[in-house]
C-alpha positions in Angstrom: 21.4 21.1 -222.8 20.3 23.6 -220.0 18.9 22.8 -216.8 15.7 24.3 -215.0 17.3 24.3 -211.8 21.1 24.9 -210.6 22.6 23.8 -207.2 25.6 26.3 -206.5 27.8 25.1 -203.8 31.3 25.5 -202.9 31.4 21.2 -202.6 29.9 18.6 -204.9 27.8 16.1 -202.9 30.2 13.3 -203.4 33.6 12.4 -202.2 36.4 10.6 -204.0 37.1 7.3 -202.7 39.4 4.1 -203.7 37.5 0.9 -203.4 38.8 -2.4 -202.1 40.1 -3.1 -205.6 41.9 0.1 -205.5 40.0 2.0 -208.4 38.8 5.7 -207.6 35.1 6.4 -207.6 32.6 8.8 -206.3 30.5 8.3 -203.6 27.7 10.6 -202.3 28.7 12.4 -199.4 26.6 11.8 -196.0 24.3 14.3 -194.6 20.9 16.1 -194.9 21.7 18.6 -197.5 22.0 16.2 -200.3 18.9 14.2 -199.0 16.9 17.5 -198.9 18.0 18.9 -202.4 17.8 15.5 -204.2 14.0 15.5 -204.7 14.0 19.1 -205.9 16.8 18.4 -208.2 14.9 15.6 -209.8 11.5 17.2 -210.1 13.2 20.4 -211.7 16.0 18.7 -213.8 18.3 20.3 -211.5 22.5 20.1 -211.7 24.7 20.7 -208.9 27.6 22.8 -209.9 30.8 22.6 -207.0 34.4 22.0 -206.2 35.2 18.0 -206.2 38.0 18.9 -203.8 41.8 18.9 -204.8 43.1 20.1 -207.9 42.4 17.7 -210.4 39.8 18.6 -213.4 37.1 16.5 -214.1 34.1 16.6 -216.9 30.6 16.4 -215.7 29.2 13.5 -214.6 26.4 11.5 -212.7 26.2 9.6 -209.3 23.2 8.1 -208.4 21.2 9.8 -211.2 22.3 13.5 -210.1 23.9 15.5 -212.9 27.1 17.0 -211.2 29.5 19.7 -212.7 32.9 19.9 -211.1 34.9 23.0 -211.0 38.4 22.6 -210.1 40.5 24.8 -207.8 44.3 25.7 -208.6 46.6 25.2 -205.5 46.8 29.0 -205.0 42.8 29.2 -205.0 42.4 26.3 -202.3 45.2 28.4 -200.4 43.6 31.9 -200.8 40.1 31.5 -201.7 39.0 28.1 -199.2 41.6 28.4 -196.6 42.3 32.0 -196.8 39.1 34.6 -197.2 36.4 31.9 -196.6 38.1 30.3 -193.7 40.6 32.7 -192.4 38.8 36.1 -192.6 35.0 35.2 -192.9 34.5 32.2 -190.6 36.0 33.9 -187.5 34.1 37.1 -188.5 30.9 35.3 -188.9 31.5 33.4 -185.9 31.5 36.3 -183.4 35.4 36.6 -183.7 36.0 33.6 -181.4 39.5 33.9 -183.3 40.9 37.0 -184.9 40.0 37.1 -188.6 42.6 37.7 -191.1 42.3 40.4 -194.0 44.5 40.1 -197.1 44.0 41.9 -200.2 45.4 38.8 -202.0 43.0 36.5 -200.6 40.2 38.9 -201.5 41.1 39.1 -205.0 41.1 35.0 -205.2 37.8 34.7 -203.5 36.5 37.4 -206.5 37.9 35.2 -209.0 36.6 32.0 -207.9 33.4 33.6 -207.5 33.0 34.9 -210.9 34.2 31.5 -212.2 31.3 29.8 -210.4 29.0 32.4 -211.6 30.0 32.0 -215.4 29.9 28.2 -215.3 26.0 28.5 -213.8 25.0 31.3 -216.5 25.9 28.5 -219.0 23.9 26.0 -217.4 20.7 27.7 -216.7 17.8 27.7 -219.2 15.7 30.7 -219.7 14.0 31.9 -216.6 15.7 29.1 -214.8 16.0 29.0 -210.8 19.4 28.9 -209.0 20.0 28.2 -205.3 23.4 29.3 -204.2 24.6 28.1 -201.0 27.1 29.4 -198.4 29.6 32.0 -197.1 32.2 30.8 -199.9 29.9 32.3 -202.7 28.5 35.5 -201.5 29.4 37.2 -204.7 27.6 34.7 -206.8 24.1 36.0 -207.1 25.3 39.4 -208.0 27.7 38.3 -210.9 25.1 36.0 -211.8 22.2 38.7 -212.2 24.4 40.6 -214.2 25.2 37.7 -216.9 21.6 36.7 -216.7 18.7 38.9 -215.5 16.5 36.3 -216.5 17.1 34.1 -213.7 15.4 33.4 -210.4 18.4 33.5 -207.8 18.0 32.2 -203.9 20.9 32.3 -201.5 21.3 30.3 -198.3 23.7 31.2 -195.4 24.7 28.2 -193.2 26.5 29.8 -190.8 25.7 32.8 -188.7 25.5 36.2 -190.1 27.1 38.8 -187.7 26.0 42.0 -186.3 26.6 45.3 -187.7 29.5 45.8 -185.1 31.6 42.9 -186.2 30.4 43.0 -190.2 31.8 46.4 -190.3 35.6 45.3 -189.7 35.3 43.3 -193.0 37.3 46.0 -195.8 35.0 44.6 -198.4 31.6 44.5 -196.4 29.7 46.5 -199.3 30.8 44.1 -201.9 29.9 41.3 -199.9 26.3 42.9 -199.1 25.8 43.9 -202.8 26.8 40.3 -203.8 24.0 39.2 -201.6 21.6 41.6 -203.0 21.8 40.0 -206.3 19.6 37.1 -205.1 15.7 37.6 -204.9 15.8 35.4 -201.6 18.5 35.4 -199.0 18.0 32.7 -196.5 19.6 32.5 -193.1 19.3 30.1 -189.9 17.8 32.5 -187.3 15.7 35.6 -187.7 18.3 37.8 -185.8 20.5 36.8 -188.6 18.0 38.2 -191.8 17.2 41.5 -189.3 21.2 42.2 -189.3 21.6 41.8 -193.0 18.8 44.2 -193.6 19.9 46.4 -191.1 23.6 46.8 -192.6 22.0 47.0 -196.2 20.1 50.1 -194.8 23.1 51.6 -193.1 26.0 50.5 -195.5 24.3 50.3 -198.8 21.7 52.8 -198.3 18.8 51.0 -200.1 15.2 51.6 -198.8 14.4 48.5 -196.2 11.0 47.9 -194.7 10.9 44.7 -192.2 12.2 41.8 -194.4 12.4 43.6 -197.6 15.0 45.5 -200.0 13.6 47.8 -202.3 16.1 48.1 -205.2 16.2 50.8 -207.9 16.0 48.3 -210.8 12.3 47.6 -209.5 13.4 44.2 -207.6 12.7 43.3 -204.1 14.8 41.3 -202.2 13.4 39.5 -199.2 15.7 38.4 -196.2 14.2 35.8 -194.1 14.9 32.8 -191.5 14.8 29.2 -192.7 16.5 27.1 -190.0 17.7 24.0 -191.4 17.0 20.8 -189.9 17.6 16.8 -190.7 16.2 13.7 -191.8 14.5 13.0 -188.9 12.9 9.8 -189.8 15.6 8.6 -191.6 17.7 8.9 -188.5 14.9 7.4 -186.1 14.6 4.5 -188.9 18.6 3.9 -188.5 18.4 3.9 -184.5 15.5 1.5 -184.5 17.7 -1.0 -186.2 18.8 -4.0 -184.8 22.6 -3.7 -186.0 22.5 0.1 -184.2 21.1 -1.5 -181.0 23.4 -4.0 -181.1 26.5 -1.6 -181.7 25.3 0.8 -178.9 25.1 -2.1 -176.4 28.9 -3.0 -177.4 30.1 0.6 -177.0 28.9 0.9 -173.7 30.4 -2.7 -172.5 33.7 -1.5 -174.1 33.7 1.6 -171.9 33.2 -0.4 -169.1 29.3 0.0 -168.6 29.4 3.3 -166.6 26.2 4.5 -165.3 26.1 7.6 -167.8 27.9 8.1 -170.9 28.6 11.8 -171.9 28.8 12.3 -175.7 30.6 15.3 -177.7 30.8 14.8 -181.8 32.2 18.0 -183.4 34.3 19.0 -186.3 37.6 19.9 -184.7 37.1 23.6 -184.7 37.6 26.5 -182.4 34.0 27.6 -182.7 32.7 24.1 -181.1 33.9 24.7 -177.6 35.7 21.1 -177.0 38.2 22.4 -174.8 35.9 24.1 -172.3 33.3 21.3 -172.1 36.0 18.8 -171.2 37.7 21.1 -168.6 34.2 21.1 -167.1 33.8 17.7 -167.1 37.4 17.3 -165.5 36.6 19.6 -162.6 33.0 17.6 -162.0 35.3 14.4 -161.3 38.0 16.5 -159.6 35.1 18.2 -157.4 34.1 14.4 -156.6 30.5 15.4 -158.1 31.5 12.7 -160.4 33.6 9.5 -160.5 35.3 7.4 -163.4 33.1 4.7 -162.2 29.9 6.2 -162.8 30.7 8.6 -165.7 32.9 9.0 -168.8 33.1 11.5 -171.4 33.3 10.2 -175.1 34.4 12.9 -177.4 34.4 12.4 -181.2 36.8 15.1 -182.8 36.3 15.1 -186.8 39.5 16.1 -188.3 39.2 19.6 -190.2 41.3 22.0 -192.4 44.3 20.2 -191.0 46.9 22.3 -193.4 45.7 25.5 -191.2 48.1 26.4 -188.3 45.4 27.3 -185.7 43.4 24.2 -186.3 46.5 21.9 -185.5 47.5 24.4 -182.4 43.6 23.4 -181.3 44.3 19.8 -181.6 47.4 20.1 -179.9 45.7 21.8 -176.9 42.8 19.2 -176.7 44.9 16.5 -176.8 47.1 18.0 -174.0 44.1 18.2 -172.1 42.8 15.1 -172.4 46.0 13.4 -171.6 46.6 15.4 -168.4 42.8 14.7 -167.1 43.1 11.3 -168.0 46.8 11.0 -166.1 45.3 13.0 -162.9 41.7 11.4 -163.0 41.6 8.2 -164.3 42.7 4.8 -163.5 43.9 1.4 -165.4 40.8 0.3 -167.3 38.6 3.8 -166.6 39.9 6.8 -168.4 37.8 9.8 -167.5 37.7 10.9 -171.5 37.6 8.6 -174.2 38.7 11.0 -177.1 39.0 10.1 -180.8 40.1 12.2 -183.6 38.4 10.6 -186.5 35.1 10.5 -188.6 32.7 8.1 -188.4 30.1 6.6 -191.0 26.3 7.5 -190.4 25.8 4.0 -188.7 28.4 4.4 -186.0 27.0 7.8 -185.1 23.6 6.5 -184.6 24.8 4.0 -182.3 27.2 6.7 -180.3 23.7 8.4 -180.1 22.0 5.7 -178.9 24.8 4.8 -176.3 25.2 8.2 -174.8 22.9 9.3 -171.8 23.8 12.8 -172.1 24.6 14.7 -175.5 27.1 17.8 -174.6 26.8 20.3 -177.7 28.6 23.5 -176.6 29.6 25.7 -179.2 30.6 29.5 -178.9 28.8 30.2 -181.8 27.1 27.8 -184.3 24.6 28.8 -187.5 22.2 25.6 -186.4 24.1 22.7 -185.2 22.7 19.7 -186.7 24.4 16.9 -184.3 21.8 18.3 -181.5 19.1 17.3 -183.8 20.6 14.0 -184.5 21.1 13.0 -181.2 17.3 13.8 -180.4 16.1 11.8 -183.5 18.0 8.8 -182.7 16.5 8.7 -178.9 13.6 6.4 -179.9 12.8 5.4 -176.4 12.5 9.1 -175.4 15.2 9.1 -172.6 18.6 10.9 -172.7 19.7 14.5 -172.0 20.7 17.3 -174.2 23.0 19.8 -172.6 23.0 22.5 -175.8 24.6 26.0 -176.0 22.6 29.1 -176.2 24.6 30.6 -179.1 23.8 27.5 -181.4 21.0 27.9 -183.5 19.2 24.7 -182.6 18.8 26.3 -179.1 15.9 28.2 -180.5 14.1 25.0 -181.5 15.0 22.7 -178.7 14.0 24.6 -176.0 13.9 21.8 -173.4 17.3 20.8 -173.7 19.7 22.5 -170.8 20.6 25.3 -172.3 24.1 26.8 -171.2 26.5 29.7 -171.4 29.4 28.1 -172.8 31.8 30.9 -171.8 30.2 30.4 -168.0 32.5 27.4 -166.7 30.4 27.0 -163.6 27.0 27.4 -165.0 28.3 24.6 -167.5 29.2 22.0 -164.8 25.9 22.6 -162.9 23.9 22.1 -166.2 26.1 18.6 -166.7 25.6 17.8 -163.1 21.6 18.4 -163.7 21.5 16.5 -166.9 23.4 13.8 -165.1 21.1 13.3 -162.1 17.6 14.2 -163.9 14.7 11.8 -163.2 13.4 9.5 -166.1 10.4 11.1 -166.0 11.9 14.8 -166.4 14.0 13.1 -169.3 10.9 12.0 -171.0 9.1 15.2 -170.8 11.9 17.1 -172.3 13.0 14.4 -175.3 9.2 14.1 -176.5 9.1 17.6 -177.0 12.1 18.1 -178.8 11.3 14.8 -180.7 8.1 16.2 -181.9 9.8 19.7 -183.1 12.0 18.0 -185.3 9.7 15.4 -186.6 7.6 18.3 -187.7 10.6 20.7 -189.0 13.1 18.1 -191.1 15.0 18.9 -193.6 12.4 18.1 -196.6 10.3 21.1 -195.0 13.3 23.3 -195.0 14.3 23.1 -198.9 10.3 23.1 -199.6 9.8 26.3 -197.7 12.8 28.0 -198.9 11.7 26.8 -202.6 8.0 27.6 -202.3 9.3 31.3 -201.2 12.0 31.4 -204.2 9.4 30.6 -206.7 6.9 33.4 -205.5 7.6 36.3 -207.7 5.1 38.7 -206.0 7.4 41.0 -204.5 8.5 43.4 -207.3 7.8 47.0 -206.3 6.8 50.2 -208.1 8.4 52.7 -205.3 10.5 55.5 -206.3 13.9 54.7 -205.0 17.2 57.0 -205.3 20.4 54.8 -206.0 22.6 53.8 -203.0 25.4 56.3 -202.0 26.5 54.8 -198.8 29.5 53.0 -198.2 
C-alpha cells in the first residue's frame, strides 16, 4: 500500500533504547523537526524513510502511530557515506571550511550508492502523484534519482545546514552532480536567502541553466524554485515546559548547586569544531584573568553533547577543550568555585529547559551555523522576559534575533566586550530585547515553517513554456 506523503531523511525520528527490564524498544527522538512534520504526516497518510542507526536490519514498524521504514547501512557505508563523504567532505565544506574537507573517490561512490537506495525505496512507497520531502546534506542526490524513477511525484528538498558561496563549493570535485541532484526537486529550501542565492548562482555558472531571481528553468519544462524557509522550534511547547513547577524548581536547584553566583553563563552545543566552544571559554577565562569578572560573581556552564566520537578530529577537539577547561579552573578557580563547569553529556528536554531558566547569559557563538535552535529555545524559555543572548552573527538565527548581542566569534576582544555588556546590562534593557525576540519566535514557530514549505511545494504553478537550451557547462 502506497502513501501520499513520503518524508526522506538520513535518520528515522526514533532512537533504539533499552528499558528498565532490559528490553529494546523504540523511543521518539527529541527535537522540533518530528513535532513539526508529525501533523503533516498524519494529514497526508505519510511515511518516514530513514536510517535507524547501526547495521541491524529492521522491518517497517510504527511508533506513536507514525509509519516508519528503516533502511540499514553496512559498516562500510556508515564509514564512507555518513562519517566520510557527509561529515568529512560536505560538513566542513558547507561550514566555511572551518576544518579542511577531504575528497575521496571511494567516499563519493558510497554516497551515490546510499542515495540510490533511498531513492529506490521511496519510489516504491509513493502513491501516484504523491509528495516527497527530502531532508539534508546526506541525501542531495535523491531528488534527481527519484525524478528519473517517478516523474509523477512532487518533490521538495530542504537543507538544514548552510549552503556555501561559489568560491568554496567549487572545490568539490562532484559539484555538478550535487547541483543536478538537487535540481530534481520542484522546491529547494534553505535556511537563509543568501544560501538560496548561492545555489541559483552556481546552477547558472556551473550547470548552465537559465535562471531568474529564485527560479531555474529546465529544458524539460519544469521550473525549480530555491527559497529561504528559516526553521524554528516548538516555541509554545518550550514555554509551557519552562513554566512548569518541576522545571522552575530544578532551575533553582541548579543555581544553588553552582553556589548561587550573581550571573550564570551557559553554552549548550554538540561537540563540533563549527560551534566555537574553545574560543568562547577562552574569552570568558580572559575576563576573569583580567579582573573584569570573578569566580564569586560568575560561572560558565558548558554542556558539550557527544558527537561523532569515532572521528579523530572530534576526539582531538574534545581533548583540546578539556585541557583548556582544566587549565582555566586550575589557574582561576578555587575550592567550590570553578570558573567553568564543563559537562560532556546530553540531557533530556526538561533538564535543558531548567538550564535555560537558570542561565542569565546564553552564549551561542558558532563560526558558522545553518540556524542554531538552541538560541531560540533559550528565548522561548525566558518566561519572565529577562536574560541575555550573546549570538554569533554567523548563525542563521542572527537574522531573526536582532536584539541579541551579536558578535564575530573570530574577534576575541569583541566577544569579551559582548559578554561583559550582557553581564552588566540593566534589567530594563534585558526586558526590551527579550520581549522582541520572544515575539519573533512565537510568530514564526516550527509549525509555521513546515506549513509554509508544504504550501509552496504543493503550488504547481511554476511550469514554464520558455525555449531553453540544454546545459553545457561543468
